[in-house]
N, CA, C and O atoms as a Tinker XYZ file with bonds, in Angstrom:
   216  protein
     1  N    -10.181000   -3.899000   -8.028000    73     2
     2  CA    -9.278000   -3.860000   -6.730000    64     1     3
     3  C     -8.229000   -3.272000   -7.499000    63     2     4     5
     4  O     -8.167000   -3.744000   -8.634000    81     3
     5  N     -7.209000   -2.207000   -7.184000    73     3     6
     6  CA    -6.612000   -1.308000   -7.409000    64     5     7
     7  C     -4.960000   -1.548000   -6.789000    63     6     8     9
     8  O     -4.851000   -2.226000   -5.768000    81     7
     9  N     -3.955000   -1.090000   -7.309000    73     7    10
    10  CA    -2.341000   -0.863000   -7.000000    64     9    11
    11  C     -2.212000    0.345000   -6.569000    63    10    12    13
    12  O     -2.973000    1.204000   -7.014000    81    11
    13  N     -1.275000    0.664000   -5.657000    73    11    14
    14  CA    -1.038000    1.920000   -4.915000    64    13    15
    15  C      0.857000    1.447000   -5.308000    63    14    16    17
    16  O      1.314000    0.328000   -5.541000    81    15
    17  N      1.466000    2.574000   -5.258000    73    15    18
    18  CA     3.060000    2.831000   -5.745000    64    17    19
    19  C      3.167000    3.403000   -4.561000    63    18    20    21
    20  O      2.168000    3.737000   -3.925000    81    19
    21  N      4.470000    3.594000   -4.098000    73    19    22
    22  CA     5.245000    4.391000   -3.069000    64    21    23
    23  C      5.799000    5.446000   -4.633000    63    22    24    25
    24  O      5.638000    5.091000   -5.801000    81    23
    25  N      6.507000    6.869000   -4.121000    73    23    26
    26  CA     6.890000    7.438000   -5.289000    64    25    27
    27  C      8.319000    7.771000   -4.947000    63    26    28    29
    28  O      9.086000    8.428000   -5.651000    81    27
    29  N      8.620000    7.138000   -3.570000    73    27    30
    30  CA    10.335000    7.266000   -3.402000    64    29    31
    31  C     10.747000    6.232000   -3.487000    63    30    32    33
    32  O     11.790000    6.154000   -4.137000    81    31
    33  N     10.241000    5.066000   -2.965000    73    31    34
    34  CA    11.261000    3.497000   -3.332000    64    33    35
    35  C     11.078000    2.555000   -4.310000    63    34    36    37
    36  O     11.915000    1.764000   -4.746000    81    35
    37  N      9.426000    2.747000   -4.769000    73    35    38
    38  CA     8.818000    1.614000   -5.612000    64    37    39
    39  C      7.956000    0.726000   -4.777000    63    38    40    41
    40  O      7.441000   -0.213000   -5.385000    81    39
    41  N      7.764000    0.809000   -3.832000    73    39    42
    42  CA     6.549000   -0.558000   -2.740000    64    41    43
    43  C      5.173000   -0.002000   -3.683000    63    42    44    45
    44  O      4.613000    1.070000   -3.913000    81    43
    45  N      4.985000   -1.814000   -4.154000    73    43    46
    46  CA     3.632000   -1.814000   -4.606000    64    45    47
    47  C      2.632000   -2.538000   -3.666000    63    46    48    49
    48  O      2.761000   -3.641000   -3.136000    81    47
    49  N      1.714000   -1.750000   -3.593000    73    47    50
    50  CA     0.594000   -2.377000   -2.529000    64    49    51
    51  C     -0.680000   -2.408000   -4.039000    63    50    52    53
    52  O     -1.159000   -1.677000   -4.906000    81    51
    53  N     -0.721000   -4.027000   -3.437000    73    51    54
    54  CA    -1.732000   -4.408000   -4.764000    64    53    55
    55  C     -2.768000   -4.949000   -3.506000    63    54    56    57
    56  O     -2.257000   -5.682000   -2.659000    81    55
    57  N     -4.291000   -4.576000   -3.372000    73    55    58
    58  CA    -5.102000   -4.657000   -2.811000    64    57    59
    59  C     -5.943000   -6.074000   -3.011000    63    58    60    61
    60  O     -6.914000   -6.428000   -2.343000    81    59
    61  N     -5.436000   -6.655000   -3.899000    73    59    62
    62  CA    -5.900000   -7.984000   -4.204000    64    61    63
    63  C     -4.974000   -9.036000   -3.283000    63    62    64    65
    64  O     -5.562000   -9.781000   -2.498000    81    63
    65  N     -3.511000   -9.082000   -3.396000    73    63    66
    66  CA    -2.511000   -9.489000   -2.133000    64    65    67
    67  C     -2.753000   -9.065000   -0.961000    63    66    68    69
    68  O     -2.901000   -9.883000   -0.054000    81    67
    69  N     -2.854000   -7.580000   -0.701000    73    67    70
    70  CA    -2.804000   -7.308000    0.261000    64    69    71
    71  C     -1.015000   -7.165000    0.470000    63    70    72    73
    72  O     -0.170000   -6.918000   -0.391000    81    71
    73  N     -0.771000   -7.523000    2.507000    73    71    74
    74  CA     0.312000   -7.040000    3.107000    64    73    75
    75  C      0.081000   -8.768000    3.917000    63    74    76    77
    76  O      0.150000   -8.370000    5.080000    81    75
    77  N     -0.029000   -9.560000    3.988000    73    75    78
    78  CA    -0.660000  -10.665000    4.894000    64    77    79
    79  C      0.577000  -10.642000    6.020000    63    78    80    81
    80  O      0.353000  -10.572000    7.228000    81    79
    81  N      1.966000  -10.715000    5.420000    73    79    82
    82  CA     3.198000  -10.876000    6.097000    64    81    83
    83  C      3.422000   -9.633000    7.155000    63    82    84    85
    84  O      4.108000   -9.791000    8.165000    81    83
    85  N      2.809000   -8.432000    6.850000    73    83    86
    86  CA     2.944000   -7.685000    7.856000    64    85    87
    87  C      1.177000   -7.038000    8.181000    63    86    88    89
    88  O      0.949000   -5.833000    8.082000    81    87
    89  N      0.156000   -7.968000    8.533000    73    87    90
    90  CA    -0.693000   -7.617000    9.333000    64    89    91
    91  C     -2.038000   -6.692000    8.088000    63    90    92    93
    92  O     -2.951000   -5.950000    8.452000    81    91
    93  N     -1.781000   -6.990000    7.035000    73    91    94
    94  CA    -2.777000   -6.441000    5.887000    64    93    95
    95  C     -3.418000   -7.669000    5.333000    63    94    96    97
    96  O     -2.545000   -8.527000    5.203000    81    95
    97  N     -4.232000   -7.970000    5.070000    73    95    98
    98  CA    -5.222000   -9.176000    4.404000    64    97    99
    99  C     -5.468000   -9.159000    3.354000    63    98   100   101
   100  O     -5.937000   -8.081000    2.987000    81    99
   101  N     -5.332000  -10.204000    2.309000    73    99   102
   102  CA    -5.597000   -9.974000    1.083000    64   101   103
   103  C     -6.898000  -10.038000    1.540000    63   102   104   105
   104  O     -7.564000  -10.449000    2.490000    81   103
   105  N     -7.077000   -8.921000   -0.529000    73   103   106
   106  CA    -8.111000   -8.297000   -0.439000    64   105   107
   107  C     -8.937000   -6.802000    0.440000    63   106   108   109
   108  O    -10.040000   -6.256000    0.476000    81   107
   109  N     -7.856000   -6.680000    0.918000    73   107   110
   110  CA    -8.030000   -5.302000    1.729000    64   109   111
   111  C     -7.480000   -3.884000    0.875000    63   110   112   113
   112  O     -6.357000   -3.512000    0.536000    81   111
   113  N     -8.989000   -3.246000    0.696000    73   111   114
   114  CA    -8.753000   -1.786000   -0.051000    64   113   115
   115  C     -7.590000   -0.797000    0.829000    63   114   116   117
   116  O     -7.213000   -0.581000    1.981000    81   115
   117  N     -7.417000   -0.524000   -0.100000    73   115   118
   118  CA    -6.524000    0.856000    0.046000    64   117   119
   119  C     -7.083000    1.661000    1.661000    63   118   120   121
   120  O     -6.284000    1.786000    2.589000    81   119
   121  N     -8.475000    2.120000    1.760000    73   119   122
   122  CA    -9.055000    2.934000    2.427000    64   121   123
   123  C     -9.158000    2.266000    3.595000    63   122   124   125
   124  O     -9.583000    2.948000    4.527000    81   123
   125  N     -8.849000    0.927000    3.875000    73   123   126
   126  CA    -9.144000    0.213000    5.056000    64   125   127
   127  C     -7.483000    0.198000    5.360000    63   126   128   129
   128  O     -7.010000   -0.659000    6.105000    81   127
   129  N     -7.069000    0.705000    5.043000    73   127   130
   130  CA    -5.275000    0.755000    5.368000    64   129   131
   131  C     -4.877000    1.537000    6.394000    63   130   132   133
   132  O     -4.286000    2.581000    6.119000    81   131
   133  N     -5.119000    1.194000    7.737000    73   131   134
   134  CA    -4.667000    2.158000    8.502000    64   133   135
   135  C     -4.307000    3.437000    8.344000    63   134   136   137
   136  O     -3.133000    3.496000    7.981000    81   135
   137  N     -4.788000    4.436000    8.454000    73   135   138
   138  CA    -3.918000    5.872000    7.994000    64   137   139
   139  C     -2.856000    6.251000    8.552000    63   138   140   141
   140  O     -2.416000    7.348000    8.210000    81   139
   141  N     -2.057000    5.388000    9.670000    73   139   142
   142  CA    -0.897000    5.679000   10.128000    64   141   143
   143  C      0.249000    4.795000    9.412000    63   142   144   145
   144  O      1.456000    4.726000    9.648000    81   143
   145  N     -0.816000    3.937000    8.145000    73   143   146
   146  CA     0.483000    2.959000    7.893000    64   145   147
   147  C      1.634000    3.813000    7.276000    63   146   148   149
   148  O      1.738000    4.980000    6.897000    81   147
   149  N      2.423000    2.765000    7.339000    73   147   150
   150  CA     3.906000    3.625000    6.515000    64   149   151
   151  C      4.633000    2.758000    5.322000    63   150   152   153
   152  O      4.500000    1.543000    5.176000    81   151
   153  N      5.257000    3.438000    4.678000    73   151   154
   154  CA     5.768000    2.507000    3.832000    64   153   155
   155  C      7.311000    1.519000    4.610000    63   154   156   157
   156  O      8.402000    1.827000    5.090000    81   155
   157  N      6.586000    0.322000    4.357000    73   155   158
   158  CA     7.600000   -1.012000    4.525000    64   157   159
   159  C      9.161000   -0.817000    4.477000    63   158   160   161
   160  O      9.766000   -1.490000    5.311000    81   159
   161  N     10.002000    0.061000    3.571000    73   159   162
   162  CA    11.309000    0.131000    2.914000    64   161   163
   163  C     11.586000    1.830000    3.628000    63   162   164   165
   164  O     12.304000    1.991000    4.615000    81   163
   165  N     10.891000    2.951000    2.934000    73   163   166
   166  CA    11.231000    4.010000    3.279000    64   165   167
   167  C     11.034000    4.770000    3.775000    63   166   168   169
   168  O     11.720000    5.792000    3.776000    81   167
   169  N      9.051000    4.421000    5.000000    73   167   170
   170  CA     8.729000    4.799000    5.863000    64   169   171
   171  C      8.030000    6.499000    5.787000    63   170   172   173
   172  O      8.049000    7.370000    6.657000    81   171
   173  N      7.318000    6.536000    4.108000    73   171   174
   174  CA     6.916000    7.782000    3.566000    64   173   175
   175  C      5.446000    6.953000    4.226000    63   174   176   177
   176  O      5.195000    5.787000    4.529000    81   175
   177  N      4.684000    8.235000    4.250000    73   175   178
   178  CA     3.066000    7.933000    4.874000    64   177   179
   179  C      2.707000    7.065000    3.648000    63   178   180   181
   180  O      3.383000    6.963000    2.623000    81   179
   181  N      1.281000    6.324000    3.978000    73   179   182
   182  CA     0.077000    6.585000    3.078000    64   181   183
   183  C     -0.552000    7.056000    1.866000    63   182   184   185
   184  O     -0.796000    6.723000    0.706000    81   183
   185  N     -0.731000    8.235000    2.918000    73   183   186
   186  CA    -0.800000    9.408000    2.364000    64   185   187
   187  C     -0.015000   10.040000    0.865000    63   186   188   189
   188  O     -0.664000   10.817000    0.165000    81   187
   189  N      1.275000    9.674000    0.495000    73   187   190
   190  CA     1.867000   10.006000   -0.348000    64   189   191
   191  C      1.619000    9.111000   -1.226000    63   190   192   193
   192  O      1.413000    9.574000   -2.348000    81   191
   193  N      1.554000    7.794000   -1.110000    73   191   194
   194  CA     1.283000    6.309000   -2.393000    64   193   195
   195  C      0.314000    7.038000   -3.264000    63   194   196   197
   196  O     -0.489000    7.876000   -2.854000    81   195
   197  N      0.479000    6.586000   -4.698000    73   195   198
   198  CA     0.090000    6.894000   -5.901000    64   197   199
   199  C     -0.797000    5.762000   -6.472000    63   198   200   201
   200  O     -0.159000    4.709000   -6.440000    81   199
   201  N     -1.780000    5.633000   -6.877000    73   199   202
   202  CA    -2.633000    4.914000   -7.903000    64   201   203
   203  C     -2.044000    4.799000   -9.249000    63   202   204   205
   204  O     -1.966000    5.601000  -10.180000    81   203
   205  N     -1.530000    3.208000   -9.051000    73   203   206
   206  CA    -0.416000    2.732000  -10.184000    64   205   207
   207  C     -1.629000    2.545000  -11.739000    63   206   208   209
   208  O     -2.563000    1.743000  -11.714000    81   207
   209  N     -1.379000    3.298000  -12.751000    73   207   210
   210  CA    -1.947000    3.144000  -13.934000    64   209   211
   211  C     -1.622000    1.881000  -14.545000    63   210   212   213
   212  O     -0.433000    1.621000  -14.730000    81   211
   213  N     -2.647000    0.938000  -14.936000    73   211   214
   214  CA    -2.723000   -0.666000  -15.434000    64   213   215
   215  C     -2.461000    0.106000  -17.291000    63   214   216
   216  O     -2.416000   -0.640000  -18.269000    81   215
C-alpha cells in the first residue's frame, strides 16, 4: 500500500486508511479513487498528487 501527497497543500492520501469520511473506504488503492476526485483542501486534481517516499 502506498501514500500519495498533494504537492500544493500537503494533504496525504494513505491507501491503508482511505478517506472513509469522504466516501473512500480504507484499503482503497489510489488507482481506484475516481479520476475526477479533487483535493479536499485546495481542489487540485488527483493526477497532480505525487507518491510519498518513505
